[in-house]
C-alpha positions in Angstrom: 21.5 160.3 77.7 24.9 160.1 77.1 27.5 158.8 79.3 30.0 162.0 80.4 32.8 161.0 78.1 36.7 161.3 78.7 39.4 161.2 76.2 43.4 160.4 76.8 45.6 162.2 74.2 49.0 162.8 73.9 52.4 162.2 71.9 53.3 158.7 70.8 54.6 155.8 73.7 53.5 158.2 76.5 51.8 154.9 77.4 48.0 156.3 77.1 46.9 152.9 75.9 48.8 151.8 79.1 46.2 154.1 80.9 43.4 153.0 79.4 43.9 149.7 80.6 44.6 150.3 83.3 41.7 152.4 84.5 39.2 150.1 82.9 40.9 146.8 84.8 41.3 145.3 81.7 43.5 145.0 78.5 41.8 146.2 75.9 44.1 148.2 74.0 47.4 147.3 72.1 50.3 148.3 74.8 53.5 148.1 72.4 57.2 150.1 72.3 56.1 151.1 68.4 55.0 154.4 67.5 52.0 154.3 66.1 50.1 151.7 67.6 46.7 153.0 68.0 45.0 154.4 65.2 40.9 154.2 65.7 39.4 155.6 68.8 39.2 152.3 72.0 36.6 152.9 74.2 35.5 151.1 77.1 33.1 151.9 79.8 34.2 151.9 83.6 32.2 152.6 86.8 33.6 155.5 89.4 32.1 155.7 92.5 28.5 155.5 91.6 29.1 156.8 87.7 29.4 155.3 85.0 32.0 156.8 82.2 33.5 156.3 78.9 36.8 157.0 78.8 38.7 156.9 75.1 42.4 155.9 74.1 43.6 157.9 70.6 46.6 157.9 68.6 49.5 159.7 68.8 50.1 163.6 68.4 51.7 164.3 65.7 52.5 160.7 64.4 54.0 160.4 61.1 52.3 156.9 60.0 54.1 154.8 58.0 51.0 153.5 55.8 50.1 157.3 55.4 47.2 157.0 57.7 47.8 160.6 59.7 45.2 162.9 58.3 42.3 160.0 59.5 44.5 159.2 63.0 44.9 163.4 62.8 40.6 163.3 62.6 39.5 160.6 65.0 41.9 162.3 68.2 39.7 166.1 67.3 36.9 163.9 67.0 37.3 162.0 70.4 38.5 165.3 72.4 35.3 167.3 70.5 33.0 164.9 71.9 34.5 164.7 75.5 34.0 166.1 79.3 37.3 165.6 80.7 40.9 165.4 78.4 43.5 163.5 80.1 46.7 165.0 78.5 49.7 162.1 79.1 53.4 162.8 79.3 55.7 161.2 80.2 57.7 161.9 83.4 61.2 160.0 82.0 62.1 161.8 78.8 60.8 165.2 80.2 58.9 168.0 77.9 59.3 167.4 74.5 58.6 169.4 71.4 55.6 167.3 70.5 54.3 167.7 74.3 54.2 171.1 73.6 52.4 170.3 70.0 50.1 168.8 72.0 49.4 171.5 75.2 48.9 173.9 72.6 46.3 171.6 70.3 44.8 171.9 74.5 45.4 175.5 74.8 41.8 176.5 73.3 39.3 174.0 74.1 36.8 175.1 76.6 36.8 172.0 78.7 38.5 170.6 82.1 42.2 169.3 81.2 43.9 166.5 83.3 47.6 166.4 82.7 48.7 163.1 83.8 52.3 162.3 84.0 52.6 158.7 83.5 55.9 156.4 84.7 56.3 157.8 87.9 57.1 154.3 89.1 58.4 155.3 92.5 57.5 158.4 94.5 61.2 159.7 93.8 60.5 160.4 90.5 57.2 162.8 91.5 59.8 165.6 91.7 60.6 165.6 87.5 57.2 166.5 86.9 57.5 169.7 87.8 58.9 170.6 84.3 55.5 169.5 83.1 53.3 172.6 84.9 54.7 174.7 81.9 52.8 173.0 79.4 50.1 170.9 81.4 46.9 173.0 82.1 45.4 172.8 85.4 46.1 169.8 87.8 48.9 167.7 86.8 49.3 164.3 89.0 51.8 161.8 88.7 51.0 158.0 88.0 52.5 155.2 87.1 50.2 152.3 85.4 53.1 149.9 85.6 53.3 150.3 89.0 49.7 151.1 89.8 50.2 154.4 92.0 47.7 157.2 92.5 44.7 155.4 90.8 42.0 156.4 93.4 43.6 159.9 93.0 43.5 160.2 89.0 39.3 158.4 89.3 38.5 161.5 91.7 40.5 164.6 90.0 38.3 163.0 86.6 35.3 162.7 88.8 35.7 166.6 90.0 35.7 167.9 86.6 32.7 165.9 85.0 29.8 167.5 84.6 27.2 167.2 87.5 25.1 163.9 88.0 21.5 164.1 87.3 20.9 160.4 87.9 20.2 159.3 84.6 23.9 157.8 83.2 24.0 153.9 83.6 24.8 152.3 80.4 22.0 150.8 77.9 21.6 147.1 78.4 23.4 145.6 75.4 20.9 143.8 72.8 23.7 141.7 71.4 27.5 141.7 70.5 28.4 141.8 66.4 32.3 140.2 66.4 33.0 141.8 62.5 35.7 139.2 61.1 37.4 138.3 57.4 40.7 138.8 56.1 42.0 142.1 55.5 40.6 145.0 53.1 37.1 143.3 53.0 35.4 146.1 54.0 34.8 145.4 58.0 35.0 149.1 59.1 33.3 150.5 56.3 30.2 148.4 57.5 31.3 149.6 61.7 30.6 152.9 60.3 27.6 152.2 58.3 25.8 151.0 61.1 27.4 153.9 63.5 26.0 156.9 61.2 29.9 157.9 61.6 33.5 157.9 61.3 33.4 155.9 63.9 37.0 154.0 62.7 39.7 154.5 60.2 38.9 153.4 56.3 41.3 152.8 54.5 42.8 150.8 51.0 46.1 150.0 52.7 45.7 146.6 54.2 45.5 145.6 58.1 44.4 150.2 59.4 43.0 148.2 62.1 45.1 146.7 64.8 42.8 146.4 68.0 39.4 144.9 68.4 37.3 148.1 68.7 33.8 148.1 70.5 31.6 150.2 68.9 28.3 151.2 70.5 25.2 151.9 68.0 21.4 152.4 68.6 19.1 151.0 66.3 15.5 151.1 66.3 15.8 152.2 70.2 17.9 149.3 71.3 21.9 149.1 71.7 23.7 147.1 70.0 28.1 146.8 70.3 29.8 146.0 66.7 33.1 144.7 68.0 35.6 146.2 64.8 38.9 143.0 64.7 42.2 143.4 62.3 42.1 141.3 58.9 43.6 137.8 59.3 46.7 137.0 57.5 47.9 133.5 56.8 50.0 132.9 60.4 53.2 132.9 58.3 53.2 136.7 56.6 52.5 137.8 60.1 54.9 140.5 60.7 55.7 141.3 63.5 54.0 142.1 67.5 51.8 144.4 66.5 49.9 142.0 64.0 50.4 139.1 66.2 48.5 140.8 69.4 45.4 142.2 66.3 45.3 138.3 65.9 45.0 137.7 69.2 42.4 139.6 69.4 40.8 139.0 67.1 40.1 136.0 67.8 38.5 136.6 71.8 36.1 138.9 69.9 34.8 135.8 68.3 34.3 134.2 72.5 32.8 137.5 73.3 30.1 138.1 70.6 26.7 136.9 70.4 26.9 136.8 66.8 29.2 136.5 64.3 29.5 138.2 61.0 32.5 136.6 58.4 33.0 139.0 56.0 34.1 137.9 52.2 35.2 140.2 49.8 33.7 138.0 46.0 36.4 140.1 44.1 39.0 137.7 45.7 37.5 134.5 46.5 37.3 132.0 48.8 41.1 131.8 51.2 42.4 129.0 53.2 41.7 132.0 55.9 37.6 132.1 55.2 37.9 128.3 55.8 40.1 128.9 59.4 37.6 131.4 60.5 34.4 129.3 60.0 36.2 126.2 61.4 37.5 128.9 64.7 33.4 129.8 64.9 32.5 126.5 64.9 34.4 125.4 67.2 32.8 128.5 70.0 29.7 127.3 69.3 28.5 131.0 67.5 25.8 132.2 65.6 27.7 133.2 61.8 26.2 135.4 58.7 28.9 135.2 55.9 28.7 138.5 54.6 29.6 138.7 50.8 30.6 142.5 50.6 31.5 144.4 47.7 28.8 142.8 45.8 28.4 145.6 43.1 31.2 144.9 42.1 30.0 141.5 41.0 27.0 142.4 39.4 25.1 140.6 37.2 26.7 137.4 38.4 24.0 136.3 40.2 23.9 135.4 44.1 22.7 131.9 43.8 26.5 131.6 41.9 28.6 132.1 44.6 26.5 130.8 47.2 27.2 127.5 46.0 30.6 128.2 45.6 30.6 129.4 48.8 28.5 126.6 50.7 30.9 124.1 48.7 34.2 125.2 49.5 33.7 126.6 53.0 31.9 123.7 55.1 32.2 124.2 58.6 28.5 126.3 59.3 26.3 124.5 56.4 23.7 125.8 58.2 24.6 129.7 58.4 22.5 131.7 55.8 25.1 134.2 53.5 24.0 137.5 52.8 24.8 140.0 49.7 25.5 143.8 51.0 27.5 146.8 49.7 28.5 148.6 53.0 29.8 151.8 50.9 26.5 152.5 49.8 24.3 150.6 52.8 22.7 148.6 50.8 21.3 145.4 52.9 22.7 146.7 55.8 20.0 146.7 58.3 18.5 143.6 56.4 21.9 142.1 57.3 21.6 143.5 61.1 17.7 142.4 61.3 19.1 138.6 60.2 21.8 138.6 62.8 18.9 139.3 65.7 17.0 136.8 64.2 20.0 134.3 64.4 20.6 135.5 68.4 16.8 134.4 69.2 17.1 131.0 67.3 19.9 130.4 69.7 18.2 131.3 73.1 15.2 129.2 72.1 13.8 126.3 73.9 12.2 123.4 73.0 9.9 121.1 75.5 10.9 118.2 76.2 8.1 116.3 75.0 8.5 118.0 71.1 12.2 117.4 71.5 11.7 113.3 72.4 9.5 113.2 69.4 11.5 114.4 67.0 14.0 112.3 67.8 11.8 109.3 67.8 10.5 109.7 64.3 14.7 110.6 62.9 15.6 106.7 65.0 12.4 105.2 63.5 13.6 106.5 59.8 17.2 105.8 60.2 18.0 102.9 63.0 21.8 103.4 65.3 24.1 101.1 63.3 25.1 97.8 65.3 28.7 98.0 66.5 30.5 95.1 68.5 27.4 93.1 68.2 25.2 95.4 69.7 22.8 98.2 68.7 23.0 101.7 69.7 19.7 102.9 71.4 18.7 106.5 72.7 16.3 106.5 75.3 15.6 110.1 75.8 16.6 113.3 75.2 16.4 117.4 76.8 18.0 120.3 76.4 19.9 121.3 79.1 20.9 125.1 77.6 21.1 127.6 74.8 23.4 129.9 73.4 23.9 127.4 71.9 21.5 125.2 72.5 22.0 122.4 74.0 21.3 118.9 73.9 21.7 115.6 76.3 20.7 112.5 74.1 20.6 109.7 77.4 22.0 106.6 75.4 22.8 103.1 76.2 26.7 103.8 75.1 27.7 106.3 73.4 30.4 104.6 71.4 27.7 102.9 69.7 26.1 106.8 68.4 29.3 107.5 65.9 30.2 110.6 64.4 28.2 109.6 61.0 25.2 109.4 63.0 25.4 111.9 64.7 25.3 114.3 62.5 23.0 112.9 61.2 21.0 113.1 64.4 21.9 117.1 64.6 20.8 117.7 60.6 17.2 116.4 62.0 17.4 118.9 65.0 18.1 121.9 62.5 15.2 121.1 60.0 12.4 120.3 63.0 13.2 122.6 65.6 13.5 126.4 66.1 18.0 125.7 65.6 17.8 126.1 61.9 20.6 128.3 61.2 22.6 128.5 64.4 24.5 125.8 65.6 23.5 123.0 68.4 25.9 121.3 70.7 25.1 117.5 71.5 26.2 115.5 74.5 26.0 112.0 74.6 25.4 110.2 78.5 25.1 107.3 79.3 22.0 106.2 81.0 20.0 102.7 82.8 16.7 102.0 80.2 14.1 103.9 80.0 11.6 103.7 77.1 12.5 107.1 74.7 10.4 109.9 75.3 9.7 109.6 78.9 10.1 112.7 80.7 12.7 113.0 82.5 10.7 114.2 85.6 10.0 110.1 85.6 13.5 108.7 84.9 16.2 111.0 85.4 16.5 113.9 87.9 16.0 117.5 86.4 18.0 120.6 86.6 21.6 120.8 86.5 23.6 117.2 85.4 25.1 115.3 87.6 28.4 114.7 86.5 29.1 118.0 84.3 31.8 115.5 82.4 29.8 114.4 79.4 30.4 110.9 78.3 30.8 112.2 74.5 30.8 115.4 72.7 29.9 117.6 71.9 29.4 116.3 68.3 30.0 118.8 65.2 28.4 119.4 62.7 
């Protein structure tokens, strides 16, 4: 069963995004004095008194978007209202009733569902008297709140709960199988891809660069599994960021990488490879996130062989040499399902474990084929290895001195581990630790304590490919 839906609507600059962040208890939507910041529907799941609810923030009604996206924004608002079980009509106590408030009230007048008039910015009790005028436009209950000063949150929550449909006892959100962060430069087709996954117009698609501003979480189901796709703002060079909105959009995109299980780095082959793709790949590598290079709009490059472009891609973007590349056309849905299957496979690889015996056999063979270099008249030695974590696969090598295993040799070992272990297409985090001398391959139970490492700060690492 789907979760109860609560839609937040109102004219621009009444604090709708602040209300969403306040109710959820996290900074989800961008808050800025500029009108028209929110364009897409921004959703979040919150628990009120044991009931899970999906709350949706919307763009300002009646806003004239500077990028001529007014019609698309209004359509997103209509979809939010249609799907909602309860509507929060947010107004501004300090400015009083405006013509746009009347416009919103008229638009809500014919809907057959509960509407709460939420008078925001009542930062102190004396301002509650300003709410009287809103009884003329509000339908039903009027409640005075302040997201900034945290006033009357419990009262608003209680009123929302009272107006929700009866609890049928099966409203817990489905467990999320995987989170996908969709990143890339502007206008590479990220939002089109999201809509193809969700099989609906979930986010606004436009030829106008920079249409998406917030990091939009979109839940969708395929083959009985629930996924979250995080649509992010298109990344630009820092010197090209024009205002605070773009700055916060880019920060949201960066945060989305940390939340993701798998990153899909979108590339437009008609634009070629730029510094932005290289920087994004480097950021993904630093976070040790599994990644797929998604070459979108490939229909515009046919009949160019995919191998030719892939060679250019791997030659110019070297931070993720193990990451696979997929060629899709999001507009038609070509290879979209195959891409999702590949992402699930990478997620599975990142969660795999190998036995200590298998791991040490691989390391022993790697050392036999290519011994560690001699430095400071000393020969580097690896005594044994163990896997201590997943997501990403994390391996600790115990050696006589981490300084003797230089970066070149560490890259060699990582290459062998990628080739020989079930981590072929995902990043591996490798630490070096000084240890007393024991034989390579000796089980940790015989030579070292099992479980967590005695010192959480390793002597060296993690190693980078």
